[in-house]
C-alpha positions as CSV (number, residue, x, y, z in Angstrom):
1,X,9.2,-12.1,-5.1
2,X,10.2,-9.1,-3.0
3,X,8.1,-6.4,-1.5
4,X,7.8,-3.0,-3.2
5,X,7.6,-0.2,-0.7
6,X,5.6,3.0,-1.4
7,X,7.8,6.0,-1.1
8,X,5.9,7.9,1.5
9,X,5.2,7.2,5.2
10,X,2.0,8.4,6.9
11,X,1.2,9.5,10.4
12,X,-1.9,7.4,10.8
13,X,-2.9,3.9,9.9
14,X,-6.1,5.3,8.4
15,X,-4.2,7.3,5.8
16,X,-2.1,4.3,4.8
17,X,-5.3,2.2,4.6
18,X,-6.9,4.7,2.2
19,X,-3.9,4.3,-0.1
20,X,-4.3,0.5,0.0
21,X,-8.0,0.8,-1.0
22,X,-7.1,3.2,-3.8
23,X,-4.4,0.8,-5.1
24,X,-7.0,-2.1,-5.1
25,X,-9.7,0.0,-6.7
26,X,-7.4,1.4,-9.4
27,X,-6.7,-2.0,-10.7
28,X,-10.4,-2.8,-10.8
29,X,-11.4,0.5,-12.5
30,X,-8.7,0.9,-15.0
31,X,-8.0,-2.8,-15.8
32,X,-4.3,-2.8,-14.8
33,X,-2.7,-5.8,-13.3
34,X,-3.3,-5.8,-9.6
35,X,-0.6,-6.7,-7.0
36,X,-0.9,-10.1,-5.4
37,X,-0.9,-8.7,-1.9
38,X,-1.1,-5.1,-0.5
39,X,-0.6,-4.3,3.2
40,X,0.0,-1.6,5.7
41,X,3.1,-1.9,7.8
42,X,4.6,0.1,10.7
43,X,8.1,1.5,10.5
44,X,10.6,1.5,13.3
45,X,9.9,5.2,13.9
46,X,6.2,4.5,14.4
47,X,4.9,5.8,11.1
48,X,2.8,3.7,8.7
49,X,3.6,2.7,5.1
50,X,2.3,0.6,2.3
51,X,4.0,-2.2,0.6
52,X,2.8,-4.6,-2.1
53,X,4.0,-7.7,-3.9
54,X,3.7,-7.4,-7.7
C-alpha cells in the first residue's frame, strides 16, 4: 500500500499532531474505517504534514 498525503502543510508539529488525533477520533466516533497508520512527517522546506496508510 502507498501513503496518502493530506493536502495541507502546517507550520508547527503541534498543528499537524492535532489533525492526527482528529483523524483517529473521527473513526472511533463515527464508525468509519480507520487508517492502518497515521503519522506526522516533515517536508523538505521544514513544514509539517500528515500522511496515512488506508
